[in-house]
All heavy atoms as TSV, in Angstrom:
chain	resi	resn	atom	element	x	y	z
A	1	MET	N	N	0.788	-1.208	0.029
A	1	MET	CA	C	0.015	0.037	0.002
A	1	MET	C	C	0.865	1.234	0.014
A	1	MET	O	O	0.475	2.296	-0.626
A	1	MET	CB	C	-0.910	0.051	1.343
A	1	MET	CG	C	-1.873	-1.151	1.298
A	1	MET	SD	S	-3.560	-0.921	0.671
A	1	MET	CE	C	-4.022	0.589	1.293
A	2	VAL	N	N	2.006	1.200	0.598
A	2	VAL	CA	C	2.886	2.352	0.620
A	2	VAL	C	C	3.323	2.805	-0.703
A	2	VAL	O	O	3.250	4.133	-1.110
A	2	VAL	CB	C	4.123	2.041	1.615
A	2	VAL	CG1	C	5.107	3.204	1.458
A	2	VAL	CG2	C	3.709	1.877	2.916
A	3	PRO	N	N	3.764	1.924	-1.666
A	3	PRO	CA	C	4.172	2.518	-2.927
A	3	PRO	C	C	2.898	3.229	-3.719
A	3	PRO	O	O	3.151	4.228	-4.378
A	3	PRO	CB	C	4.485	1.290	-3.775
A	3	PRO	CG	C	5.018	0.335	-2.635
A	3	PRO	CD	C	4.163	0.551	-1.480
A	4	ILE	N	N	1.852	2.694	-3.487
A	4	ILE	CA	C	0.578	3.294	-4.113
A	4	ILE	C	C	0.298	4.630	-3.581
A	4	ILE	O	O	0.000	5.568	-4.201
A	4	ILE	CB	C	-0.627	2.365	-4.036
A	4	ILE	CG1	C	-0.483	1.084	-4.792
A	4	ILE	CG2	C	-1.983	3.073	-4.448
A	4	ILE	CD1	C	-1.407	-0.043	-4.609
A	5	GLY	N	N	0.465	4.788	-2.264
A	5	GLY	CA	C	0.242	6.050	-1.573
A	5	GLY	C	C	1.313	6.987	-1.913
A	5	GLY	O	O	1.020	8.288	-2.108
A	6	LEU	N	N	2.561	6.665	-2.044
A	6	LEU	CA	C	3.529	7.448	-2.504
A	6	LEU	C	C	3.329	7.999	-3.994
A	6	LEU	O	O	3.610	9.097	-4.344
A	6	LEU	CB	C	4.944	6.723	-2.317
A	6	LEU	CG	C	5.526	6.636	-0.958
A	6	LEU	CD1	C	6.856	5.811	-1.088
A	6	LEU	CD2	C	5.893	8.053	-0.610
A	7	ALA	N	N	2.806	7.042	-4.752
A	7	ALA	CA	C	2.633	7.333	-6.037
A	7	ALA	C	C	1.614	8.433	-6.216
A	7	ALA	O	O	1.742	9.557	-6.972
A	7	ALA	CB	C	2.071	6.206	-6.896
A	8	PHE	N	N	0.502	8.294	-5.580
A	8	PHE	CA	C	-0.503	9.393	-5.542
A	8	PHE	C	C	-0.051	10.667	-4.907
A	8	PHE	O	O	-0.323	11.796	-5.385
A	8	PHE	CB	C	-1.800	8.908	-4.735
A	8	PHE	CG	C	-2.608	7.981	-5.580
A	8	PHE	CD1	C	-2.794	6.744	-5.199
A	8	PHE	CD2	C	-3.214	8.475	-6.738
A	8	PHE	CE1	C	-3.628	5.816	-5.930
A	8	PHE	CE2	C	-4.069	7.617	-7.507
A	8	PHE	CZ	C	-4.250	6.251	-7.095
A	9	ALA	N	N	0.785	10.664	-3.855
A	9	ALA	CA	C	1.312	11.875	-3.246
A	9	ALA	C	C	2.344	12.621	-4.235
A	9	ALA	O	O	2.124	13.825	-4.319
A	9	ALA	CB	C	2.044	11.521	-1.979
A	10	VAL	N	N	3.111	11.875	-4.871
A	10	VAL	CA	C	4.149	12.495	-5.612
A	10	VAL	C	C	3.427	13.130	-6.937
A	10	VAL	O	O	3.741	14.339	-7.184
A	10	VAL	CB	C	5.127	11.547	-6.214
A	10	VAL	CG1	C	5.996	12.029	-7.276
A	10	VAL	CG2	C	6.113	11.029	-5.000
A	11	LEU	N	N	2.439	12.329	-7.438
A	11	LEU	CA	C	1.809	12.939	-8.579
A	11	LEU	C	C	0.774	14.003	-8.276
A	11	LEU	O	O	0.634	14.884	-9.091
A	11	LEU	CB	C	0.940	11.808	-9.401
A	11	LEU	CG	C	1.749	10.571	-9.875
A	11	LEU	CD1	C	0.964	9.462	-10.444
A	11	LEU	CD2	C	2.770	11.034	-11.019
A	12	ASN	N	N	0.312	14.032	-7.138
A	12	ASN	CA	C	-0.467	15.075	-6.608
A	12	ASN	C	C	0.218	16.448	-6.379
A	12	ASN	O	O	-0.188	17.532	-6.514
A	12	ASN	CB	C	-1.296	14.741	-5.353
A	12	ASN	CG	C	-2.317	15.648	-4.985
A	12	ASN	OD1	O	-2.902	16.325	-5.836
A	12	ASN	ND2	N	-2.711	15.822	-3.671
A	13	LEU	N	N	1.578	16.274	-6.050
A	13	LEU	CA	C	2.427	17.476	-5.807
A	13	LEU	C	C	2.977	17.866	-7.030
A	13	LEU	O	O	3.689	19.027	-7.050
A	13	LEU	CB	C	3.513	17.099	-4.892
A	13	LEU	CG	C	3.009	16.844	-3.341
A	13	LEU	CD1	C	4.114	16.208	-2.493
A	13	LEU	CD2	C	2.452	18.154	-2.720
A	14	GLY	N	N	2.726	17.332	-8.175
A	14	GLY	CA	C	3.052	17.877	-9.479
A	14	GLY	C	C	4.229	17.206	-10.046
A	14	GLY	O	O	4.769	17.436	-11.145
A	15	GLY	N	N	4.745	16.056	-9.340
A	15	GLY	CA	C	5.840	15.394	-9.904
A	15	GLY	C	C	5.451	14.404	-11.090
A	15	GLY	O	O	4.266	13.963	-11.041
A	16	GLY	N	N	6.355	14.119	-11.840
A	16	GLY	CA	C	5.928	13.200	-12.988
A	16	GLY	C	C	6.535	11.835	-12.653
A	16	GLY	O	O	6.769	11.397	-11.686
A	17	ALA	N	N	6.714	11.033	-13.883
A	17	ALA	CA	C	7.214	9.702	-13.754
A	17	ALA	C	C	8.777	9.690	-13.053
A	17	ALA	O	O	9.064	8.857	-12.417
A	17	ALA	CB	C	7.306	9.099	-15.137
A	18	THR	N	N	9.497	10.837	-13.495
A	18	THR	CA	C	10.902	10.763	-13.035
A	18	THR	C	C	10.864	11.033	-11.557
A	18	THR	O	O	11.526	10.391	-10.816
A	18	THR	CB	C	11.605	11.957	-13.643
A	18	THR	OG1	O	11.576	11.740	-15.073
A	18	THR	CG2	C	13.074	12.033	-13.269
A	19	GLY	N	N	10.068	11.921	-11.014
A	19	GLY	CA	C	9.929	12.028	-9.521
A	19	GLY	C	C	9.531	10.921	-8.904
A	19	GLY	O	O	10.081	10.624	-7.749
A	20	LEU	N	N	8.526	10.253	-9.351
A	20	LEU	CA	C	7.968	9.109	-8.756
A	20	LEU	C	C	9.226	7.949	-8.734
A	20	LEU	O	O	9.278	7.255	-7.732
A	20	LEU	CB	C	6.904	8.562	-9.554
A	20	LEU	CG	C	6.161	7.185	-8.926
A	20	LEU	CD1	C	5.749	7.476	-7.517
A	20	LEU	CD2	C	4.974	6.855	-9.798
A	21	GLY	N	N	9.883	7.816	-9.870
A	21	GLY	CA	C	10.897	6.945	-9.843
A	21	GLY	C	C	12.095	7.137	-8.839
A	21	GLY	O	O	12.648	6.175	-8.116
A	22	LEU	N	N	12.430	8.415	-8.644
A	22	LEU	CA	C	13.413	8.854	-7.714
A	22	LEU	C	C	12.919	8.463	-6.277
A	22	LEU	O	O	13.650	8.072	-5.479
A	22	LEU	CB	C	13.753	10.188	-7.855
A	22	LEU	CG	C	14.521	10.644	-9.040
A	22	LEU	CD1	C	14.635	12.142	-9.276
A	22	LEU	CD2	C	15.880	10.023	-9.075
A	23	VAL	N	N	11.692	8.742	-5.988
A	23	VAL	CA	C	11.140	8.553	-4.579
A	23	VAL	C	C	11.081	7.073	-4.223
A	23	VAL	O	O	11.518	6.631	-3.235
A	23	VAL	CB	C	9.726	9.186	-4.345
A	23	VAL	CG1	C	9.019	8.598	-3.234
A	23	VAL	CG2	C	9.747	10.745	-4.519
A	24	LEU	N	N	10.723	6.260	-5.292
A	24	LEU	CA	C	10.755	4.800	-5.068
A	24	LEU	C	C	12.070	4.265	-4.949
A	24	LEU	O	O	12.328	3.350	-4.230
A	24	LEU	CB	C	9.801	4.063	-6.211
A	24	LEU	CG	C	8.299	4.441	-6.184
A	24	LEU	CD1	C	7.719	3.669	-7.389
A	24	LEU	CD2	C	7.768	4.015	-4.932
A	25	ALA	N	N	13.017	4.743	-5.804
A	25	ALA	CA	C	14.321	4.274	-5.630
A	25	ALA	C	C	15.076	4.649	-4.366
A	25	ALA	O	O	15.842	3.975	-3.792
A	25	ALA	CB	C	15.244	4.876	-6.822
A	26	ALA	N	N	14.552	5.857	-3.842
A	26	ALA	CA	C	15.209	6.268	-2.568
A	26	ALA	C	C	14.816	5.272	-1.420
A	26	ALA	O	O	15.472	5.177	-0.325
A	26	ALA	CB	C	14.673	7.614	-2.195
A	27	GLY	N	N	13.829	4.536	-1.565
A	27	GLY	CA	C	13.356	3.557	-0.698
A	27	GLY	C	C	13.964	2.163	-0.768
A	27	GLY	O	O	14.127	1.453	0.091
A	28	VAL	N	N	14.271	1.947	-2.088
A	28	VAL	CA	C	14.715	0.565	-2.389
A	28	VAL	C	C	16.175	0.467	-2.195
A	28	VAL	O	O	16.804	-0.607	-1.803
A	28	VAL	CB	C	14.248	0.159	-3.892
A	28	VAL	CG1	C	14.920	-1.049	-4.284
A	28	VAL	CG2	C	12.885	0.086	-3.908
A	29	VAL	N	N	16.990	1.479	-2.551
A	29	VAL	CA	C	18.410	1.429	-2.608
A	29	VAL	C	C	19.011	1.136	-1.230
A	29	VAL	O	O	19.814	0.123	-0.949
A	29	VAL	CB	C	19.016	2.701	-3.154
A	29	VAL	CG1	C	20.591	2.715	-3.033
A	29	VAL	CG2	C	18.813	2.654	-4.728
A	30	PRO	N	N	18.539	1.829	-0.146
A	30	PRO	CA	C	19.065	1.453	1.176
A	30	PRO	C	C	18.692	0.128	1.684
A	30	PRO	O	O	19.398	-0.625	2.335
A	30	PRO	CB	C	18.419	2.590	2.156
A	30	PRO	CG	C	18.056	3.578	1.215
A	30	PRO	CD	C	17.806	2.958	-0.082
A	31	GLN	N	N	17.508	-0.408	1.242
A	31	GLN	CA	C	17.060	-1.717	1.629
A	31	GLN	C	C	18.012	-2.694	1.044
A	31	GLN	O	O	18.374	-3.762	1.627
A	31	GLN	CB	C	15.663	-1.924	1.169
A	31	GLN	CG	C	14.988	-3.266	1.648
A	31	GLN	CD	C	13.574	-3.362	1.175
A	31	GLN	OE1	O	13.083	-2.554	0.413
A	31	GLN	NE2	N	12.919	-4.439	1.627
A	32	ILE	N	N	18.369	-2.519	-0.336
A	32	ILE	CA	C	19.236	-3.461	-0.953
A	32	ILE	C	C	20.599	-3.625	-0.281
A	32	ILE	O	O	21.102	-4.680	-0.027
A	32	ILE	CB	C	19.314	-3.069	-2.395
A	32	ILE	CG1	C	18.044	-3.502	-3.176
A	32	ILE	CG2	C	20.481	-3.962	-3.182
A	32	ILE	CD1	C	18.035	-3.019	-4.632
A	33	LEU	N	N	21.073	-2.354	0.084
A	33	LEU	CA	C	22.381	-2.340	0.685
A	33	LEU	C	C	22.527	-2.983	2.058
A	33	LEU	O	O	23.386	-3.710	2.305
A	33	LEU	CB	C	22.930	-0.888	0.763
A	33	LEU	CG	C	23.139	-0.161	-0.593
A	33	LEU	CD1	C	23.441	1.247	-0.251
A	33	LEU	CD2	C	24.311	-0.803	-1.262
A	34	LEU	N	N	21.327	-2.755	2.826
A	34	LEU	CA	C	21.168	-3.296	4.124
A	34	LEU	C	C	21.142	-4.934	4.025
A	34	LEU	O	O	21.697	-5.588	4.860
A	34	LEU	CB	C	20.204	-2.733	4.892
A	34	LEU	CG	C	20.546	-1.338	5.362
A	34	LEU	CD1	C	19.299	-0.678	6.130
A	34	LEU	CD2	C	21.683	-1.175	6.282
A	35	LEU	N	N	20.346	-5.327	3.059
A	35	LEU	CA	C	20.312	-6.660	2.863
A	35	LEU	C	C	21.594	-7.449	2.464
A	35	LEU	O	O	21.885	-8.448	2.974
A	35	LEU	CB	C	19.235	-7.085	1.730
A	35	LEU	CG	C	17.728	-6.791	2.232
A	35	LEU	CD1	C	16.836	-6.993	0.895
A	35	LEU	CD2	C	17.384	-7.935	3.205
A	36	LEU	N	N	22.367	-6.751	1.667
A	36	LEU	CA	C	23.662	-7.322	1.382
A	36	LEU	C	C	24.615	-7.337	2.593
A	36	LEU	O	O	25.328	-8.316	2.743
A	36	LEU	CB	C	24.280	-6.457	0.211
A	36	LEU	CG	C	23.570	-6.606	-1.199
A	36	LEU	CD1	C	24.347	-5.658	-2.016
A	36	LEU	CD2	C	23.802	-8.087	-1.680
A	37	ILE	N	N	24.561	-6.311	3.360
A	37	ILE	CA	C	25.383	-6.252	4.601
A	37	ILE	C	C	24.954	-7.286	5.523
A	37	ILE	O	O	25.702	-8.002	6.156
A	37	ILE	CB	C	25.478	-4.802	5.155
A	37	ILE	CG1	C	26.172	-3.919	4.242
A	37	ILE	CG2	C	26.104	-4.828	6.545
A	37	ILE	CD1	C	26.025	-2.488	4.613
A	38	GLY	N	N	23.660	-7.491	5.766
A	38	GLY	CA	C	22.947	-8.400	6.659
A	38	GLY	C	C	23.402	-9.884	6.226
A	38	GLY	O	O	23.673	-10.652	7.092
A	39	GLY	N	N	23.451	-9.988	4.934
A	39	GLY	CA	C	23.809	-11.494	4.477
A	39	GLY	C	C	25.241	-11.781	4.753
A	39	GLY	O	O	25.524	-12.823	5.253
A	40	VAL	N	N	26.149	-10.862	4.639
A	40	VAL	CA	C	27.501	-10.950	5.010
A	40	VAL	C	C	27.707	-11.278	6.548
A	40	VAL	O	O	28.461	-12.210	6.848
A	40	VAL	CB	C	28.435	-9.837	4.507
A	40	VAL	CG1	C	29.759	-9.970	5.087
A	40	VAL	CG2	C	28.575	-9.809	3.051
A	41	VAL	N	N	27.094	-10.466	7.276
A	41	VAL	CA	C	27.098	-10.691	8.784
A	41	VAL	C	C	26.539	-12.132	9.064
A	41	VAL	O	O	27.120	-12.773	9.936
A	41	VAL	CB	C	26.381	-9.508	9.472
A	41	VAL	CG1	C	26.146	-9.898	10.995
A	41	VAL	CG2	C	27.092	-8.209	9.313
A	42	ALA	N	N	25.470	-12.395	8.546
A	42	ALA	CA	C	24.852	-13.662	8.870
A	42	ALA	C	C	25.695	-14.973	8.408
A	42	ALA	O	O	25.666	-15.904	9.170
A	42	ALA	CB	C	23.499	-13.774	8.172
A	43	ASP	N	N	26.507	-14.726	7.371
A	43	ASP	CA	C	27.334	-15.880	6.928
A	43	ASP	C	C	28.726	-15.939	7.930
A	43	ASP	O	O	29.209	-16.986	8.104
A	43	ASP	CB	C	27.951	-15.553	5.435
A	43	ASP	CG	C	26.817	-15.854	4.578
A	43	ASP	OD1	O	25.840	-16.555	4.872
A	43	ASP	OD2	O	26.951	-15.358	3.376
A	44	ARG	N	N	29.069	-14.855	8.549
A	44	ARG	CA	C	30.316	-14.786	9.209
A	44	ARG	C	C	30.162	-15.066	10.748
A	44	ARG	O	O	31.122	-15.554	11.388
A	44	ARG	CB	C	31.007	-13.533	9.058
A	44	ARG	CG	C	31.346	-13.248	7.543
A	44	ARG	CD	C	32.356	-12.383	7.270
A	44	ARG	NE	N	32.464	-12.120	5.840
A	44	ARG	CZ	C	33.525	-12.206	5.182
A	44	ARG	NH1	N	34.672	-12.364	5.827
A	44	ARG	NH2	N	33.567	-12.046	3.918
A	45	TRP	N	N	29.060	-14.735	11.203
A	45	TRP	CA	C	28.781	-14.939	12.746
A	45	TRP	C	C	27.900	-16.213	13.087
A	45	TRP	O	O	27.188	-16.652	12.129
A	45	TRP	CB	C	28.197	-13.685	13.346
A	45	TRP	CG	C	28.986	-12.482	13.377
A	45	TRP	CD1	C	30.361	-12.424	13.054
A	45	TRP	CD2	C	28.599	-11.228	13.883
A	45	TRP	NE1	N	30.752	-11.127	13.214
A	45	TRP	CE2	C	29.801	-10.370	13.659
A	45	TRP	CE3	C	27.461	-10.582	14.263
A	45	TRP	CZ2	C	29.887	-9.000	14.044
A	45	TRP	CZ3	C	27.528	-9.296	14.712
A	45	TRP	CH2	C	28.615	-8.583	14.493
A	46	SER	N	N	28.114	-16.658	14.237
A	46	SER	CA	C	27.212	-17.906	14.515
A	46	SER	C	C	25.739	-17.504	14.676
A	46	SER	O	O	25.408	-16.266	14.913
A	46	SER	CB	C	27.743	-18.496	15.812
A	46	SER	OG	O	27.501	-17.635	16.956
A	47	ARG	N	N	24.862	-18.438	14.578
A	47	ARG	CA	C	23.475	-18.137	14.744
A	47	ARG	C	C	23.083	-17.738	16.093
A	47	ARG	O	O	22.274	-16.799	16.346
A	47	ARG	CB	C	22.651	-19.369	14.460
A	47	ARG	CG	C	22.733	-19.825	13.062
A	47	ARG	CD	C	21.774	-21.069	12.842
A	47	ARG	NE	N	21.930	-21.497	11.378
A	47	ARG	CZ	C	21.546	-22.630	10.855
A	47	ARG	NH1	N	20.898	-23.558	11.719
A	47	ARG	NH2	N	21.690	-22.956	9.597
A	48	ALA	N	N	23.722	-18.283	17.054
A	48	ALA	CA	C	23.481	-17.847	18.531
A	48	ALA	C	C	23.824	-16.432	18.727
A	48	ALA	O	O	23.030	-15.597	19.314
A	48	ALA	CB	C	24.152	-18.653	19.487
A	49	THR	N	N	24.860	-16.001	18.247
A	49	THR	CA	C	25.313	-14.521	18.314
A	49	THR	C	C	24.282	-13.600	17.596
A	49	THR	O	O	23.972	-12.585	18.189
A	49	THR	CB	C	26.724	-14.441	17.704
A	49	THR	OG1	O	27.580	-15.380	18.303
A	49	THR	CG2	C	27.267	-12.974	18.023
A	50	LEU	N	N	23.858	-13.990	16.505
A	50	LEU	CA	C	22.921	-13.112	15.775
A	50	LEU	C	C	21.592	-13.131	16.413
A	50	LEU	O	O	20.899	-12.058	16.434
A	50	LEU	CB	C	22.725	-13.747	14.369
A	50	LEU	CG	C	23.851	-13.576	13.339
A	50	LEU	CD1	C	23.641	-14.131	12.090
A	50	LEU	CD2	C	24.399	-12.004	13.225
A	51	MET	N	N	21.191	-14.239	17.084
A	51	MET	CA	C	19.850	-14.249	17.769
A	51	MET	C	C	19.873	-13.203	18.914
A	51	MET	O	O	18.862	-12.693	19.255
A	51	MET	CB	C	19.510	-15.576	18.169
A	51	MET	CG	C	19.427	-16.600	17.057
A	51	MET	SD	S	17.703	-16.689	16.306
A	51	MET	CE	C	16.787	-17.255	17.584
A	52	VAL	N	N	21.058	-13.247	19.627
A	52	VAL	CA	C	21.183	-12.327	20.889
A	52	VAL	C	C	21.147	-10.862	20.312
A	52	VAL	O	O	20.407	-10.069	20.937
A	52	VAL	CB	C	22.457	-12.815	21.638
A	52	VAL	CG1	C	22.602	-11.670	22.779
A	52	VAL	CG2	C	22.402	-14.033	22.158
């Protein structure tokens, strides 16, 4: 629901397809980077340490 709400908000404020793409990319890029870092950490540390 959030991407749909963001789409309506950006388009309502006068932004076009480029603005909408930038807003959605601003949410996806940090998520991808944190997933990659989290994967490396999960591979290197034990499960018990990560659970704590």
